[in-house]
C-alpha positions as CSV (number, residue, x, y, z in Angstrom):
1,M,161.0,124.0,208.2
2,S,157.8,124.7,209.8
3,H,158.5,128.2,207.5
4,Y,157.4,126.3,204.4
5,K,153.5,125.4,206.2
6,I,150.4,127.5,205.8
7,P,147.3,127.8,207.1
8,L,144.8,127.6,204.9
9,Q,141.1,128.5,205.1
10,K,139.6,127.4,202.0
11,V,140.1,125.3,198.4
12,K,138.7,127.1,196.1
13,V,138.4,126.1,192.0
14,G,137.1,128.4,189.9
15,S,134.0,129.7,192.1
16,L,133.5,126.1,193.4
17,D,134.6,125.9,197.1
18,M,136.5,122.3,197.8
19,P,134.7,120.0,200.9
20,N,136.3,119.1,203.5
21,P,139.7,121.5,202.4
22,P,143.6,120.8,204.1
23,A,144.0,122.4,207.1
24,T,147.6,123.4,205.7
25,G,149.0,123.6,203.0
26,F,153.4,122.9,202.4
27,V,154.2,125.4,199.6
28,D,157.8,123.4,197.7
29,S,159.8,126.0,194.8
30,G,161.3,123.4,194.2
31,T,159.0,120.7,192.6
32,T,157.0,120.7,190.0
33,F,155.0,118.0,191.7
34,A,151.4,118.3,193.8
35,Y,151.0,116.2,197.0
36,M,148.4,115.8,197.8
37,S,145.7,112.8,199.6
38,G,143.6,110.5,197.0
39,D,140.5,112.5,198.4
40,Q,141.9,115.8,197.6
41,K,142.6,115.0,194.4
42,N,139.7,113.5,193.9
43,S,137.4,116.2,195.0
44,I,139.6,118.7,192.9
45,D,139.0,116.9,189.7
46,D,134.8,116.3,190.8
47,L,135.5,120.0,191.1
48,I,137.5,120.7,187.8
49,M,134.3,118.4,186.4
50,K,131.8,120.9,187.7
51,N,133.2,124.1,186.5
52,C,133.2,122.8,182.7
53,K,129.6,121.2,183.2
54,S,128.0,124.0,185.0
55,G,128.9,126.3,181.5
56,E,131.2,128.9,183.3
57,Y,134.4,127.6,181.2
58,K,134.9,126.4,178.4
59,C,136.9,123.5,179.2
60,H,137.9,122.2,175.6
61,G,139.4,119.5,174.3
62,T,138.7,115.7,175.3
63,R,138.9,114.0,178.1
64,T,141.1,110.7,177.7
65,E,141.0,110.1,181.2
66,K,140.5,110.8,184.8
67,Y,143.1,113.3,185.1
68,C,143.4,113.6,181.1
69,W,142.5,115.9,178.7
70,K,143.5,116.2,175.2
71,F,144.5,119.0,173.7
72,N,142.5,118.8,169.7
73,G,143.5,122.7,168.7
74,T,140.2,123.3,167.7
75,E,136.9,123.6,168.6
76,E,133.2,125.1,167.0
77,G,135.2,125.7,164.1
78,K,137.8,128.3,165.0
79,K,141.6,127.7,165.9
80,L,142.7,127.5,169.5
81,S,146.3,128.0,170.8
82,L,147.6,125.9,173.6
83,K,146.9,129.2,175.5
84,D,143.5,128.9,174.7
85,H,143.2,126.5,176.1
86,F,144.5,126.5,179.3
87,A,143.3,129.5,179.7
88,S,139.7,127.5,179.3
89,F,140.1,125.5,183.1
90,P,139.8,127.2,186.3
91,V,142.5,128.6,188.4
92,L,142.5,126.9,191.5
93,Y,142.9,128.7,194.8
94,F,144.5,127.7,197.7
95,I,143.3,130.7,200.3
96,H,145.9,131.5,203.5
97,T,144.1,132.4,207.3
98,Q,145.6,135.9,206.7
99,H,147.8,136.8,203.5
100,G,145.1,136.1,200.5
101,A,145.4,133.5,197.7
102,I,147.9,131.7,195.7
103,R,146.7,131.2,192.1
104,W,147.7,128.1,190.6
105,Y,146.2,128.3,187.0
106,P,145.5,126.0,184.3
107,S,149.1,126.3,182.8
108,E,150.8,125.3,186.3
109,Y,148.5,121.8,187.2
110,L,148.0,120.7,183.4
111,Y,151.2,119.8,181.5
112,T,152.1,118.9,178.2
113,E,152.7,115.5,177.1
114,K,153.4,114.8,173.3
115,S,152.4,111.8,172.3
């Protein structure tokens, strides 16, 4: 099934390049999971945090665990929607060597979990 593999030039999180990105991506529209090495997952998480800390993105909510954010519903006294929450995080870009980028929006890599 080599037609699902795509060569990657780079991976960006917001405006930041991922160091040592994978050379190949695998597209599977039939799953909601992302498969990558632990180092790649940590690298993406670190870049999300750098984007949040730089002020380029607000990253609304409270970080509760390494990969978890709690939606508070308000920020600086303003009521926020879940859409606002997702929009406050960086987009991930998987840049194909010949055909542009696949964008992975926060509403796709973050998900809601009811407590």
